[in-house]
C-alpha positions in Angstrom: 77.6 59.9 99.6 76.3 62.5 97.4 78.5 64.3 93.8 77.5 66.9 95.8 80.0 66.2 98.3 82.0 64.6 96.4 83.1 67.1 94.4 83.1 69.6 96.8 85.7 67.6 99.1 87.8 67.0 95.8 87.9 70.7 95.3 89.5 72.1 98.8 92.3 68.2 98.2 93.2 70.2 94.9 93.1 73.1 96.2 94.8 71.9 99.6 97.2 70.7 96.7 97.7 73.7 95.0 98.8 75.4 98.5 102.1 72.8 99.4 103.0 72.8 95.8 103.6 76.5 95.1 106.7 78.4 96.1 108.1 80.1 99.0 108.3 83.5 99.2 112.9 84.3 98.0 115.3 85.3 100.0 115.1 88.0 98.8 110.9 88.5 99.1 111.5 88.1 102.8 114.1 89.8 103.5 112.4 92.7 101.7 109.3 92.4 103.9 111.5 91.3 107.5 112.5 94.7 106.7 109.8 97.1 106.3 108.2 94.7 109.4 111.8 96.1 111.2 111.0 100.0 109.9 107.6 100.2 111.3 109.0 98.9 115.0 111.7 101.8 115.5 109.2 104.6 113.6 109.1 107.5 116.3 105.3 107.6 115.3 103.6 105.7 118.1 100.0 105.0 115.5 102.6 103.5 112.9 104.3 101.3 115.5 101.2 99.9 116.7 100.2 98.6 113.6 103.5 97.2 112.9 103.3 95.3 115.6 99.7 93.7 114.8 101.5 92.9 111.1 104.5 91.1 112.8 102.0 89.0 114.8 99.2 87.7 111.8 103.5 87.1 110.1 104.0 84.8 113.0 108.1 85.6 113.0 109.6 84.0 115.3 110.5 86.9 117.9 106.7 87.5 118.2 106.5 86.7 120.9 109.8 88.5 122.8 108.6 91.8 120.8 104.9 91.6 121.7 104.9 91.4 125.2 107.4 93.9 125.2 105.3 95.9 123.9 102.6 95.2 127.1 104.9 97.1 129.6 105.2 99.9 127.0 105.0 104.2 128.2 102.8 105.2 125.5 98.7 103.2 125.1 99.1 102.8 121.1 102.6 100.8 121.4 100.8 98.5 124.5 97.5 98.2 122.3 99.6 97.3 118.8 101.3 94.4 122.0 97.9 93.2 122.6 96.8 93.3 119.4 99.8 91.4 117.6 99.0 88.2 120.1 95.7 87.9 119.3 96.7 87.1 116.1 99.9 85.0 116.8 97.3 83.3 119.1 100.4 81.4 121.3 98.7 80.4 124.5 102.2 80.1 126.4 102.4 84.0 126.3 98.7 83.8 128.6 100.1 84.9 131.9 101.3 87.5 130.9 98.3 88.5 128.6 96.3 88.1 132.7 98.8 90.1 134.2 99.0 93.2 131.5 95.3 92.7 131.6 94.8 93.5 135.5 97.4 96.0 135.3 95.9 98.1 132.2 93.8 101.3 132.8 93.2 102.3 129.0 89.9 100.7 127.7 91.0 100.2 124.0 93.8 98.3 125.2 91.8 96.4 128.1 89.3 95.7 125.1 92.3 94.4 123.2 93.9 92.4 125.7 89.7 90.6 126.1 90.9 89.2 122.2 94.1 88.1 122.8 93.2 86.0 126.7 90.0 84.7 124.6 92.7 83.3 121.6 94.7 81.9 123.7 92.8 80.1 126.1 94.0 82.5 129.1 91.3 80.7 131.3 93.7 82.1 134.8 92.3 86.1 133.4 88.0 84.2 133.9 87.2 85.8 137.7 88.6 88.5 136.4 86.2 89.3 133.8 83.3 88.1 135.6 84.3 90.9 137.8 84.7 93.3 135.5 81.5 92.5 133.7 79.2 93.7 136.8 81.2 97.3 136.9 82.3 97.8 133.9 80.8 100.9 132.2 82.7 100.9 128.6 80.4 99.3 126.9 83.0 97.9 123.6 84.7 96.4 126.6 82.1 95.1 128.4 81.5 93.4 124.9 84.7 92.5 124.6 84.7 90.1 128.2 81.7 88.6 127.3 83.5 87.4 123.8 86.1 86.5 125.8 84.2 84.7 128.0 82.8 83.0 125.1 85.7 82.0 123.6 87.0 80.7 127.2 83.9 78.5 127.6 82.0 80.0 130.3 78.1 79.4 130.1 77.8 82.8 131.8 78.6 84.8 128.8 75.6 83.7 126.0 73.7 85.7 129.3 76.0 88.4 129.0 75.3 88.5 125.2 71.6 88.5 125.2 72.3 92.0 127.4 73.6 93.4 125.1 71.5 92.9 122.2 73.9 90.1 121.0 76.0 92.2 118.8 78.3 90.7 115.9 81.6 89.0 116.5 83.6 91.8 114.6 85.5 88.9 112.9 89.5 89.8 111.8 88.8 89.2 108.7 85.5 88.4 107.6 84.7 85.0 105.6 85.4 84.3 102.3 87.2 87.6 101.3 89.9 85.8 100.4 88.5 85.5 96.9 87.4 89.5 97.0 90.9 90.4 97.5 93.0 88.6 94.9 89.6 89.9 92.4 90.5 93.6 93.6 94.3 93.1 93.2 93.9 92.3 90.1 92.5 94.9 89.2 89.3 92.7 88.3 87.0 94.7 90.6 87.1 97.8 92.9 88.4 97.7 95.9 90.5 99.1 99.1 93.6 97.2 98.0 94.4 97.9 102.3 91.7 96.0 103.2 92.8 93.2 100.1 96.5 92.6 101.7 95.1 93.1 105.0 92.9 89.9 103.7 95.7 88.3 102.3 98.2 88.7 105.8 96.1 85.9 107.0 93.8 83.8 104.4 96.1 84.3 101.5 98.1 80.6 100.3 101.7 81.0 98.8 100.0 81.0 94.7 99.1 84.5 95.5 102.2 85.7 96.2 103.1 87.5 92.8 99.7 89.8 93.9 101.2 90.7 97.3 105.1 91.3 96.5 103.7 93.6 94.8 102.1 95.3 97.4 105.5 96.1 98.9 105.6 98.8 96.4 102.7 100.6 97.7 102.7 104.4 99.0 100.4 103.2 101.8 102.4 101.9 105.0 99.8 100.2 105.7 99.7 98.5 102.9 103.6 97.3 102.5 102.7 96.2 106.3 100.5 93.7 106.2 102.0 93.3 102.0 105.3 91.9 104.2 103.3 89.9 107.0 102.0 88.1 104.4 104.5 87.3 103.1 107.3 86.3 105.8 104.5 84.0 107.2 103.6 82.2 103.6 107.5 81.6 104.1 107.3 79.4 107.0 
């Protein structure tokens, strides 16, 4: 085995050990993070509630599944969107039957697009025939692209040809690879950047040793930043 490979493996081992060795959030930090999420979930502003549902899914909080599935049946489209996005982030295979039902009922294109992503993330193979049929008549470009990516996630060979027809679009990832390091530098003040994006990245990729940086963001004046910080703290408590 080459020296470079051994060095990389050793560095990865040290990083993993460091992540597990770091302390989890304190009970007070966890309580405050949950309060931030709960307050946004109860907010009457649809956009903030939608964002809160997405953050709830990213947090993997024990009650996330129940709340996100309930959101799929809401009359408000933004709430359904947040529920679908949260289920995508949660990626719990046991939610796939309800995602299939919601997709078949949904009329809003933005929500349907997010439900496609949730179907792919949860392995909702029962939706494959519906997705293939929808590909033939769907006129909304974003939904058509989401259908193709969902079929790719579900292991369907047809997806490659569909994506080729669409010009091989680049998949929009939840967070970009390698941006966790950039996010830490932004929150440390070593680089310029959007703190909101940095905290959101760490909500998915951060480690317990990042908690001092993340906890500070609970005091942000920006509601989005506070929510993603809260999601990160709850996830890192598990």
